[in-house]
Backbone bond lengths (Angstrom), bond angles and torsions (degrees), N, CA, C in turn:
res aa  C-N    CA-C-N  psi(-1)  N-CA   C-N-CA  omega(-1)  CA-C   N-CA-C  phi
1 X - - - 1.375 - - 1.467 109.28 -
2 X 1.305 116.89 140.64 1.498 123.29 179.67 1.573 112.49 -58.99
3 X 1.295 109.78 146.18 1.523 109.39 177.61 1.525 108.39 -104.91
4 X 1.358 108.22 100.68 1.499 116.79 -175.84 1.588 113.75 -77.11
5 X 1.282 108.23 -17.07 1.633 112.89 179.18 1.504 107.55 -66.45
6 X 1.267 123.41 -39.88 1.454 126.78 176.86 1.468 111.03 -60.40
7 X 1.379 119.35 -49.09 1.359 126.15 178.41 1.574 111.80 -57.48
8 X 1.349 111.12 -45.80 1.506 122.23 -177.99 1.592 105.28 -57.07
9 X 1.445 113.18 -53.41 1.480 122.47 -176.66 1.650 107.05 -59.89
10 X 1.192 117.76 -40.55 1.382 116.91 -179.33 1.605 115.97 -65.11
11 X 1.393 108.51 -42.21 1.500 117.08 170.40 1.513 115.07 -54.58
12 X 1.383 111.96 -50.87 1.507 114.06 -179.59 1.462 114.09 -61.42
13 X 1.416 115.79 -42.80 1.481 122.50 175.97 1.609 110.40 -59.07
14 X 1.264 113.59 -45.00 1.567 117.50 177.15 1.543 109.46 -58.62
15 X 1.337 119.38 -43.15 1.405 125.01 -179.72 1.506 112.93 -59.73
16 X 1.402 112.45 -42.69 1.456 117.08 179.66 1.477 113.17 -69.00
17 X 1.418 119.24 -35.10 1.349 121.71 178.54 1.577 107.54 -66.98
18 X 1.311 114.94 -44.49 1.517 122.16 -178.02 1.542 107.18 -55.56
19 X 1.317 115.78 -44.88 1.408 118.16 -174.75 1.515 111.76 -70.67
20 X 1.267 119.50 -32.30 1.517 124.27 173.91 1.492 108.15 -66.93
21 X 1.343 113.71 -44.10 1.472 114.20 -177.15 1.610 112.22 -62.47
22 X 1.367 114.14 -45.67 1.420 120.19 178.41 1.538 112.40 -61.52
23 X 1.313 116.97 -41.33 1.536 121.16 171.36 1.528 106.87 -54.30
24 X 1.224 112.62 -51.98 1.565 117.11 -174.37 1.468 109.62 -56.54
25 X 1.323 117.43 -46.42 1.449 124.90 179.83 1.599 107.16 -54.11
26 X 1.296 112.58 -52.05 1.520 118.75 -174.13 1.551 107.49 -62.15
27 X 1.393 121.10 -35.26 1.284 116.15 175.80 1.474 118.89 -69.48
28 X 1.264 118.76 -30.88 1.427 123.37 164.71 1.614 114.55 -51.19
29 X 1.273 111.33 -49.46 1.462 117.65 179.60 1.517 114.33 -64.38
30 X 1.472 109.96 -36.20 1.481 116.80 178.94 1.571 108.64 -68.64
31 X 1.329 119.40 -38.13 1.501 121.27 178.46 1.514 109.74 -66.56
32 X 1.391 119.97 -40.02 1.434 123.99 -179.81 1.486 106.09 -59.10
33 X 1.345 119.06 -44.69 1.536 124.85 -174.73 1.476 102.43 -71.58
34 X 1.171 130.64 -43.24 1.562 130.32 -179.04 1.540 106.01 -58.06
35 X 1.300 117.03 -47.99 1.476 117.78 179.60 1.475 116.99 -67.78
36 X 1.418 114.61 -40.78 1.431 119.18 173.77 1.544 113.27 -59.63
37 X 1.335 113.22 -36.96 1.365 116.63 -176.78 1.586 109.64 -64.09
38 X 1.374 114.39 -39.65 1.486 118.55 177.05 1.550 113.03 -64.17
39 X 1.334 119.51 -43.44 1.374 119.75 -172.95 1.516 111.73 -91.55
40 X 1.279 121.99 -10.31 1.507 121.34 -176.16 1.487 104.69 -121.24
41 X 1.337 124.46 16.20 1.422 121.08 -178.62 1.547 121.48 55.26
42 X 1.276 115.37 32.91 1.435 121.56 -176.29 1.500 116.14 71.26
43 X 1.302 116.32 12.30 1.611 121.18 178.15 1.518 110.68 -87.91
44 X 1.292 124.38 -2.29 1.438 123.58 -178.84 1.572 112.26 -134.11
45 X 1.325 117.95 136.94 1.440 121.88 172.49 1.565 101.50 -146.11
46 X 1.425 110.24 147.85 1.498 116.01 171.63 1.512 108.58 -118.85
47 X 1.274 111.94 162.05 1.469 119.33 -176.64 1.550 107.14 -163.07
48 X 1.171 119.51 177.91 1.510 129.93 172.52 1.417 110.45 -115.04
49 X 1.333 117.57 134.96 1.470 121.05 -175.33 1.551 109.50 -142.76
50 X 1.256 112.90 144.55 1.475 123.08 177.18 1.484 110.17 -87.45
51 X 1.290 119.08 133.93 1.573 122.29 174.68 1.558 108.28 -128.29
52 X 1.289 115.78 159.73 1.486 123.15 171.33 1.540 105.98 -90.71
53 X 1.185 118.55 138.40 1.408 129.88 171.21 1.474 107.04 -58.61
54 X 1.370 116.29 125.54 1.490 116.78 176.22 1.561 110.42 -87.47
55 X 1.379 116.19 97.59 1.505 117.90 178.87 1.443 102.27 -153.10
56 X 1.396 114.00 110.99 1.475 120.93 -176.42 1.587 113.87 -60.63
57 X 1.186 108.17 -37.74 1.600 117.15 -177.19 1.520 106.66 -64.62
58 X 1.347 118.98 -50.69 1.442 126.60 -178.47 1.596 107.98 -62.54
59 X 1.389 111.78 -41.01 1.503 115.35 179.55 1.525 112.56 -60.05
60 X 1.298 116.18 -44.02 1.502 123.57 178.29 1.393 108.55 -67.07
61 X 1.287 124.52 -44.28 1.466 123.58 177.82 1.506 111.52 -60.06
62 X 1.378 111.65 -45.20 1.542 112.58 177.91 1.485 111.56 -61.87
63 X 1.335 122.95 -36.53 1.546 120.98 177.87 1.419 108.09 -70.09
64 X 1.337 123.37 -43.79 1.472 124.61 -176.17 1.523 110.54 -63.01
65 X 1.320 116.19 -37.37 1.480 117.60 -177.03 1.542 113.35 -101.84
66 X 1.289 113.40 9.66 1.455 121.65 -178.94 1.639 110.48 52.05
67 X 1.283 113.00 46.51 1.480 121.14 174.95 1.451 112.40 -101.60
68 X 1.358 113.48 155.05 1.449 117.33 173.92 1.499 111.38 -66.45
69 X 1.308 115.83 146.21 1.462 122.83 -179.83 1.568 103.42 -73.26
70 X 1.345 114.95 147.61 1.456 122.06 -179.75 1.559 108.46 -76.06
71 X 1.367 110.62 129.08 1.428 118.65 -178.91 1.556 110.33 -118.01
72 X 1.431 110.79 163.39 1.480 113.32 174.23 1.566 102.89 -149.72
73 X 1.341 117.90 162.70 1.296 121.93 -174.70 1.553 108.93 -117.60
74 X 1.219 120.41 148.86 1.516 124.68 -176.29 1.510 108.16 -138.94
75 X 1.394 112.96 154.37 1.429 119.27 165.01 1.489 107.39 -91.14
76 X 1.337 115.12 122.75 1.420 120.67 -176.62 1.601 113.16 -116.73
77 X 1.303 116.27 161.77 1.439 124.59 172.03 1.478 108.14 -122.40
78 X 1.362 113.49 154.21 1.407 117.95 176.87 1.684 104.72 -154.46
79 X 1.256 113.95 160.74 1.443 120.16 178.78 1.606 103.24 -109.07
80 X 1.354 119.87 102.93 1.296 122.58 -179.79 1.472 121.66 -63.49
81 X 1.449 113.23 -13.49 1.438 123.93 179.46 1.410 117.88 -97.55
82 X 1.352 116.60 -4.78 1.556 127.93 -170.62 1.495 106.59 -90.80
83 X 1.347 117.35 151.78 1.384 125.90 170.52 1.572 108.32 -74.37
84 X 1.220 112.71 146.86 1.525 114.34 178.31 1.560 112.00 82.97
85 X 1.072 118.24 -17.19 1.594 126.54 174.10 1.637 105.38 43.66
86 X 1.431 112.48 53.33 1.437 117.78 170.12 1.472 113.88 -57.35
87 X 1.271 118.88 150.07 1.481 121.30 176.48 1.525 104.48 -135.25
88 X 1.371 118.62 153.74 1.374 127.07 174.63 1.414 111.05 -128.94
89 X 1.397 118.89 135.77 1.442 123.65 172.31 1.518 109.68 -77.96
90 X 1.293 113.38 125.83 1.481 120.38 178.18 1.482 113.96 -95.43
91 X 1.316 120.11 -33.02 1.488 122.32 -172.76 1.568 105.91 -170.30
92 X 1.338 115.78 152.86 1.431 119.94 173.84 1.458 105.28 -79.25
93 X 1.347 118.76 156.57 1.524 130.93 -168.93 1.421 110.16 -139.38
94 X 1.388 120.34 128.73 1.425 119.88 175.15 1.543 104.03 -135.94
95 X 1.390 118.71 135.02 1.376 123.56 -177.86 1.555 101.52 -130.48
96 X 1.390 110.25 132.03 1.513 115.80 177.83 1.508 106.32 -75.40
97 X 1.380 116.04 167.18 1.361 124.94 177.74 1.570 114.11 -57.69
98 X 1.311 109.50 -24.07 1.566 118.00 -177.72 1.521 110.02 -92.28
99 X 1.338 118.89 2.49 1.508 121.84 -179.56 1.517 102.35 92.76
100 X 1.303 119.33 -69.95 1.481 125.38 -179.68 1.472 109.30 -104.40
101 X 1.332 122.74 143.69 1.511 121.10 -1.14 1.584 114.08 -72.06
102 X 1.223 118.68 146.21 1.501 121.60 159.95 1.476 112.04 -112.91
103 X 1.274 114.21 158.67 1.476 119.64 -173.29 1.518 112.80 -134.43
104 X 1.307 111.94 134.60 1.470 116.81 174.14 1.533 109.13 -113.25
105 X 1.337 114.92 136.13 1.364 119.21 -174.25 1.640 104.19 -115.76
106 X 1.320 116.82 103.96 1.464 121.56 176.39 1.514 108.21 -98.24
107 X 1.289 114.59 107.32 1.561 115.65 -175.32 1.497 106.31 56.49
108 X 1.320 112.70 -124.95 1.598 116.16 -178.58 1.509 106.57 -96.18
109 X 1.236 122.48 -0.63 1.468 121.77 175.64 1.529 113.17 -84.79
110 X 1.227 112.62 134.48 1.643 121.55 -168.58 1.547 102.99 -121.62
111 X 1.322 121.82 116.28 1.346 129.19 174.27 1.531 114.22 -111.27
112 X 1.328 119.84 121.11 1.424 119.32 -171.64 1.568 98.56 -112.95
113 X 1.497 109.91 130.81 1.472 117.62 -174.32 1.609 107.82 -116.34
114 X 1.374 112.08 115.70 1.310 121.60 -179.72 1.575 118.08 -81.78
115 X 1.329 110.51 -18.59 1.489 122.18 -172.96 1.464 112.68 -160.07
116 X 1.406 116.06 173.22 1.445 117.21 -175.66 1.455 115.59 -60.02
117 X 1.223 118.18 -31.69 1.561 124.67 -177.42 1.499 107.24 -66.05
118 X 1.398 117.30 -46.64 1.536 123.67 178.61 1.502 107.59 -65.06
119 X 1.350 125.02 -39.87 1.462 122.75 178.99 1.398 112.42 -67.87
120 X 1.403 119.30 -38.45 1.511 121.26 168.10 1.420 118.50 -51.10
121 X 1.278 110.25 -51.21 1.506 119.55 174.25 1.559 118.87 -58.90
122 X 1.333 104.99 -39.72 1.568 112.80 177.14 1.571 109.37 -65.61
123 X 1.297 118.39 -47.39 1.465 121.37 176.73 1.563 116.25 -62.76
124 X 1.353 113.65 -33.73 1.475 120.54 171.20 1.612 106.73 -59.71
125 X 1.287 115.86 -51.70 1.460 117.66 178.47 1.427 114.26 -62.21
126 X 1.301 120.08 -35.03 1.431 122.62 177.24 1.525 110.40 -65.34
127 X 1.378 118.62 -43.03 1.419 124.56 -179.56 1.575 112.74 -68.15
128 X 1.303 113.97 -26.26 1.533 118.26 178.50 1.569 113.28 -83.47
129 X 1.381 115.42 -14.57 1.449 117.66 -179.18 1.514 113.38 -60.82
130 X 1.221 120.59 136.11 1.578 126.10 -179.87 1.483 109.55 -59.31
131 X 1.347 120.65 -51.41 1.418 123.43 -177.61 1.544 107.07 -59.05
132 X 1.271 118.79 -49.82 1.522 121.78 177.62 1.551 111.71 -60.95
133 X 1.248 116.47 -42.46 1.513 115.91 174.08 1.513 116.54 -58.47
134 X 1.379 113.92 -34.78 1.409 117.44 171.40 1.486 114.80 -61.14
135 X 1.185 113.26 -52.91 1.633 121.57 179.24 1.538 107.53 -56.32
136 X 1.316 120.86 -45.22 1.342 123.53 -177.51 1.605 112.09 -67.64
137 X 1.358 116.79 -35.49 1.420 121.15 -179.44 1.615 105.24 -73.51
138 X 1.214 119.28 -41.80 1.541 119.69 172.25 1.430 113.23 -55.62
139 X 1.313 122.09 -45.05 1.360 121.91 179.11 1.526 113.22 -67.52
140 X 1.339 118.94 -39.84 1.445 121.28 176.15 1.593 110.35 -62.00
141 X 1.294 115.59 -22.71 1.492 117.85 -168.69 1.479 107.73 -91.16
142 X 1.297 121.84 -8.88 1.423 128.05 178.86 1.430 112.74 -53.71
143 X 1.364 122.57 143.09 1.459 123.79 175.41 1.565 110.73 -61.35
144 X 1.380 114.28 133.79 1.449 116.86 -177.26 1.597 111.14 -87.29
145 X 1.201 108.95 145.97 1.607 118.28 -175.53 1.564 101.55 -69.47
146 X 1.303 112.60 130.78 1.609 118.52 172.53 1.496 105.84 -62.31
147 X 1.284 113.05 148.03 1.523 119.85 171.26 1.514 107.34 -87.91
148 X 1.321 108.92 126.22 1.549 119.34 -178.58 1.564 108.57 -66.37
149 X 1.334 116.49 134.10 1.534 119.51 175.05 1.468 111.05 -52.28
150 X 1.281 122.17 -38.46 1.559 131.26 -175.39 1.552 103.10 -63.81
151 X 1.287 117.86 -41.94 1.437 115.25 -171.65 1.538 108.58 -74.60
152 X 1.347 118.50 -33.25 1.495 120.36 173.79 1.491 112.70 -64.49
153 X 1.354 118.82 -36.20 1.368 122.32 -175.96 1.533 108.75 -72.75
154 X 1.355 117.23 -30.48 1.366 123.87 -175.78 1.617 106.72 -77.11
155 X 1.328 114.53 -34.87 1.576 115.65 174.53 1.416 110.18 -73.94
156 X 1.225 125.81 -26.85 1.513 121.34 177.59 1.453 115.45 -71.77
157 X 1.305 119.06 -25.45 1.509 122.29 -175.92 1.544 109.54 -63.77
């Protein structure tokens, strides 16, 4: 008879490792945002976001066949202090169910990250990219939302 207990234990252990990896990936993004806040005065933040692929033919086919619309994930940047909360896609992002490997696609460049150190290096490369730098600069240059007097009074209480 098959030993399902071993398979069950292996699955639970894999889930724990995947959770640890995803948490570690999030801490890298948290650290990036902490450092961006310091150097950009709180005018830049990055995150990962899921988008639907814009393709009318695929959308109609999905509706006709009751299929899920095609999605992709991207590393995005936004200015949390700006009006309109514009965001810019910086790179495509793929993360395996296990957390690692995760991949960043900067233009035609594809970087696979097997661990935290590789992910940190990939994000450094992303931030050094000229096209990404232009997008970040545009976001930093957006008009800042004025602070409402009522908000300041509430914070003083």
